[in-house]
C-alpha positions in Angstrom: 37.5 -12.8 1.9 37.9 -9.5 0.1 34.8 -8.4 -1.9 34.8 -5.1 -3.7 31.6 -5.5 -5.8 28.1 -6.3 -4.9 24.8 -6.3 -6.8 21.7 -6.0 -4.6 17.9 -5.7 -5.1 16.5 -3.0 -2.9 12.9 -2.2 -2.2 11.4 0.6 -0.1 8.7 -0.4 2.4 5.0 -0.1 1.3 3.0 2.6 3.0 0.3 1.6 5.5 -3.3 1.6 4.5 -5.6 4.5 5.4 -8.5 3.6 7.7 -12.2 3.6 7.0 -13.8 4.6 10.3 -16.6 6.7 11.7 -17.1 8.2 15.1 -19.8 6.3 16.8 -20.7 7.3 20.4 -23.8 7.3 22.4 -24.6 10.9 22.0 -22.9 11.3 18.6 -24.4 8.5 16.4 -23.3 10.3 13.3 -20.1 11.9 14.4 -18.5 11.8 11.0 -15.4 10.1 9.5 -12.3 9.7 11.7 -10.1 7.2 9.8 -6.4 8.0 10.2 -3.7 7.9 7.5 -1.3 5.0 7.1 2.4 5.4 8.0 5.2 5.8 5.5 7.2 2.8 4.5 10.9 2.7 5.4 13.6 3.9 3.0 16.6 1.7 2.0 19.8 3.7 2.7 23.4 2.9 1.9 25.7 4.4 4.6 29.5 4.5 4.7 31.0 3.3 7.9 34.5 3.5 9.3 36.0 0.1 10.0 34.6 -1.7 7.0 37.4 -2.4 4.4 35.3 -4.2 1.8 31.8 -5.4 0.9 32.2 -9.1 2.0 29.4 -8.7 4.5 26.9 -8.2 1.6 27.8 -11.3 -0.3 25.3 -13.5 1.5 22.2 -11.4 1.1 21.1 -10.0 -2.2 17.6 -8.8 -1.4 17.0 -5.9 1.0 13.4 -4.8 1.7 12.4 -2.2 4.2 9.4 -2.6 6.5 6.0 -1.3 5.6 4.3 1.4 7.6 1.6 0.7 10.1 -2.1 1.1 9.0 -4.1 4.0 10.1 -6.8 3.5 12.8 -10.0 5.1 14.0 -10.2 8.2 16.1 -7.9 9.9 13.6 -4.9 7.8 14.7 -2.2 7.8 12.1 -0.1 4.7 11.5 3.6 4.7 12.6 6.2 5.2 9.9 8.6 2.3 9.4 12.2 2.3 10.4 14.6 2.9 7.6 16.8 -0.1 6.5 20.5 0.7 6.6 23.0 -1.1 4.3 26.5 -0.6 5.7 29.3 0.0 3.1 33.0 0.7 3.2 34.2 4.3 2.7 35.0 4.7 -1.0 31.9 2.8 -2.3 30.2 3.9 -5.5 26.5 3.1 -5.8 24.9 2.9 -9.2 21.5 1.9 -10.7 22.3 -1.4 -12.3 19.9 -1.1 -15.2 20.3 2.6 -16.0 23.9 2.9 -15.1 23.6 6.3 -13.5 25.6 7.1 -10.4 23.4 7.3 -7.3 26.1 8.2 -4.8 29.8 8.3 -4.0 30.4 7.6 -0.3 33.7 9.2 0.5 33.5 9.9 4.2 32.3 8.2 7.4 28.5 8.7 7.8 27.8 9.7 4.3 24.6 8.1 3.0 22.3 7.8 0.0 18.7 6.8 -0.2 18.6 4.1 -2.9 14.9 3.2 -2.6 12.3 5.5 -1.0 9.5 4.1 1.0 5.9 4.5 -0.2 3.5 7.1 1.2 0.9 5.9 3.6 -2.7 5.9 2.3 -5.2 8.5 3.3 -8.0 7.6 5.7 -11.5 8.5 5.0 -11.2 11.8 6.9 -9.4 13.2 3.9 -12.4 12.6 1.6 -14.9 14.5 3.8 -16.6 17.4 2.1 -19.8 19.5 2.2 -21.4 17.1 -0.3 -19.9 13.9 1.1 -20.2 14.0 4.8 -19.9 10.2 5.3 -17.1 9.2 2.8 -16.4 5.5 2.5 -13.3 6.1 0.4 -9.8 5.5 1.7 -6.4 4.8 0.1 -4.2 1.7 0.4 -0.6 2.4 1.1 1.6 3.1 -1.9 4.4 0.7 -2.8 8.0 1.7 -2.2 10.6 2.2 -4.9 12.5 -0.8 -6.1 15.6 -1.3 -8.2 18.8 -3.3 -8.6 21.9 -1.5 -7.5 25.6 -2.2 -8.0 28.1 -1.3 -5.3 31.7 -0.9 -6.3 34.5 -0.2 -3.9 37.4 2.0 -4.9 39.8 2.4 -2.1 40.5 5.9 -0.9 44.2 6.5 -0.3 46.7 9.4 -0.6 49.4 7.2 -2.1 49.1 4.1 -4.4 52.0 1.6 -4.6 52.1 0.2 -8.2 54.4 -2.1 -10.1 54.8 -5.5 -11.5 54.1 -8.6 -9.3 56.9 -9.1 -6.7 58.2 -5.5 -7.1 58.3 -5.2 -3.3 55.0 -3.2 -2.7 53.8 -5.3 0.3 57.2 -5.4 1.9 57.4 -1.6 1.7 53.9 -1.2 3.2 54.8 -3.4 6.1 58.0 -1.4 6.7 56.4 2.0 6.8 53.1 1.1 8.5 51.6 -1.4 10.8 49.7 -3.1 8.1 50.4 -6.8 7.7 50.0 -7.8 4.0 50.9 -11.3 2.9 54.5 -11.4 1.8 56.1 -14.3 -0.2 58.6 -14.9 -2.9 56.2 -15.6 -5.7 54.0 -13.4 -8.0 50.5 -12.2 -7.1 51.0 -12.8 -3.4 48.8 -9.7 -2.9 45.3 -10.5 -4.3 43.5 -7.4 -3.0 44.4 -3.9 -2.0 45.9 -3.4 1.5 45.8 -0.1 3.3 48.2 1.2 5.8 48.3 4.6 7.7 51.8 6.2 7.7 52.8 9.0 10.1 55.9 11.0 9.0 57.1 14.6 9.6 53.9 15.2 11.7 51.8 14.2 8.7 49.5 11.3 8.3 48.6 9.7 5.0 47.1 6.5 3.8 49.1 4.2 1.5 47.4 1.5 -0.7 49.3 -1.6 -1.8 47.8 -2.3 -5.2 48.0 -6.0 -6.4 50.7 -6.4 -9.1 49.8 -5.3 -12.6 50.9 -7.2 -15.8 51.0 -6.3 -19.5 47.5 -6.3 -20.8 46.0 -5.1 -17.5 44.0 -2.4 -19.3 42.3 -5.2 -21.1 41.5 -7.0 -17.9 44.4 -9.5 -18.1 45.4 -10.7 -14.6 42.3 -9.0 -13.2 43.8 -5.7 -14.4 40.5 -3.8 -14.3 39.8 -5.0 -10.8 43.2 -3.7 -9.6 43.5 -0.5 -11.7 40.3 1.1 -10.5 41.7 1.1 -6.9 44.4 3.5 -8.1 42.0 6.0 -9.5 41.4 7.9 -6.2 45.0 8.2 -5.1 46.7 11.6 -5.2 50.3 10.2 -5.8 51.6 7.1 -7.4 54.8 5.4 -6.1 56.0 3.2 -8.9 58.2 0.4 -7.6 60.7 -1.2 -10.1 62.8 -4.2 -9.1 66.5 -3.3 -9.4 67.6 -6.7 -10.6 64.6 -8.6 -12.2 64.9 -12.3 -12.0 63.3 -12.9 -15.4 66.1 -11.2 -17.3 64.2 -8.1 -18.1 65.4 -4.6 -17.3 64.1 -1.9 -14.9 63.4 0.4 -17.8 61.4 -2.2 -19.7 59.3 -3.0 -16.6 58.7 0.6 -15.8 57.5 1.4 -19.4 55.3 -1.7 -19.4 53.3 -0.5 -16.4 53.2 3.1 -17.6 51.7 1.9 -20.9 49.0 0.0 -19.0 48.1 3.1 -17.0 47.9 5.2 -20.2 45.7 2.6 -21.9 43.4 2.4 -19.0 43.0 6.1 -18.2 44.7 9.2 -19.6 43.9 11.0 -16.4 45.5 8.3 -14.3 48.6 8.4 -16.5 49.0 12.1 -15.7 48.9 11.5 -11.9 52.0 12.7 -10.0 54.5 9.8 -9.6 57.7 8.9 -7.8 59.9 6.2 -9.4 61.6 3.9 -6.9 64.2 1.2 -7.5 63.6 -1.6 -5.0 65.4 -4.6 -3.5 68.7 -2.8 -3.7 70.1 -4.9 -0.8 71.0 -7.6 -3.3 73.4 -5.2 -5.1 76.5 -3.4 -4.1 76.4 0.4 -3.6 78.1 1.0 -6.9 75.7 -1.2 -8.8 72.8 0.6 -7.1 74.0 4.0 -8.1 74.7 2.8 -11.7 71.3 1.3 -12.1 69.4 4.2 -10.5 71.5 6.6 -12.6 70.9 4.8 -15.8 67.1 4.6 -15.2 67.0 8.3 -14.2 68.8 9.3 -17.4 66.5 7.2 -19.6 63.4 8.7 -17.9 64.8 12.2 -17.5 63.7 12.4 -13.9 64.8 11.5 -10.4 64.8 7.8 -9.4 65.0 6.9 -5.7 66.6 3.6 -4.5 65.5 1.7 -1.4 65.7 -1.6 0.4 62.6 -2.3 2.4 64.4 -5.1 4.2 67.2 -3.0 5.6 65.4 0.3 5.5 68.1 1.9 3.3 66.6 4.9 1.4 63.1 4.6 3.1 63.4 7.9 5.0 64.3 9.7 1.8 61.3 8.2 0.1 59.0 9.2 3.0 60.4 12.7 2.7 59.7 12.8 -1.0 56.1 11.6 -0.5 55.4 14.2 2.2 57.0 16.9 0.0 54.7 15.9 -3.0 51.6 15.8 -0.9 52.1 18.9 1.3 55.3 20.7 0.4 58.7 20.7 2.2 59.2 18.3 5.1 62.0 18.3 7.7 64.3 15.5 6.7 65.6 15.2 10.3 62.2 13.9 11.4 62.5 11.0 8.9 66.0 9.9 9.7 65.1 6.6 11.5 64.5 4.0 8.8 63.4 1.5 11.3 60.8 3.7 12.9 57.6 2.1 11.4 55.3 4.5 11.4 52.1 3.9 13.4 48.6 2.7 12.8 47.8 0.4 10.0 44.3 0.1 8.6 
């Protein structure tokens, strides 16, 4: 199960109570106050951890409460502070206050963390209230309650490259070709229901590619879970827009390309300005002349270069990897990318 949203109630631990105590010994019957302070309550912390790919582990527990601090004791012994409560999250998780809507933290790297509910301070023992006029104070403080709030956690995958396009444009097949990721692949729309990540190594460079579930017209309005899918593209540095060379529904590559571009622009002007490579896919079903004609026609209509690939045969894939590395880091050595069948290591 893939979960990229979670709403949790978090509460910091209550501080321990201060102690009301007096020193009473055989030769010091009025030794004065010696009540220790209570310990601090535990904080609730959200921490990003490598290895987690979504928030599914949070779906069965909505309330998270840290432990309270220990109470103070006599002989000026302070209570032990409580252990912090750690909520593990996937890298790329945004944490917000549900009611106020403000961003509490953006966890972009392994080990980054944010305190979402601070524990309460321990209460003072009666030693704190001793004075020249109050030599036997009977005042003490109870522990203070911890912070509490509802938070929302929203995962936006962090990837260098985002594969976008209509359903069945060949995104999952390409990801499985260039990485060791194993997304579900089938000949029907919306096979991919959540983002898949794969790590690609090419020209001595490593980058993460995200296979974004297929978008449809109206995605910016939420149609076909458009909002759920589009937000996963927001962190990518480069978009690779896959367009089927011979759509089975009778549409054209140009029409399908423009439909997705319109959805990106309607959703986010900044996203529409993101660098993009246009790739004609599934060219193995066409002859070489037809491939050149269709790629050339689309390139002329868009006024930009259009690459053509077949993820099944590997044709054109090395050139695509070269173009990706070139966009991300500058010039790459094409000789290092010549083997189309060399899947490229390590999938996430």
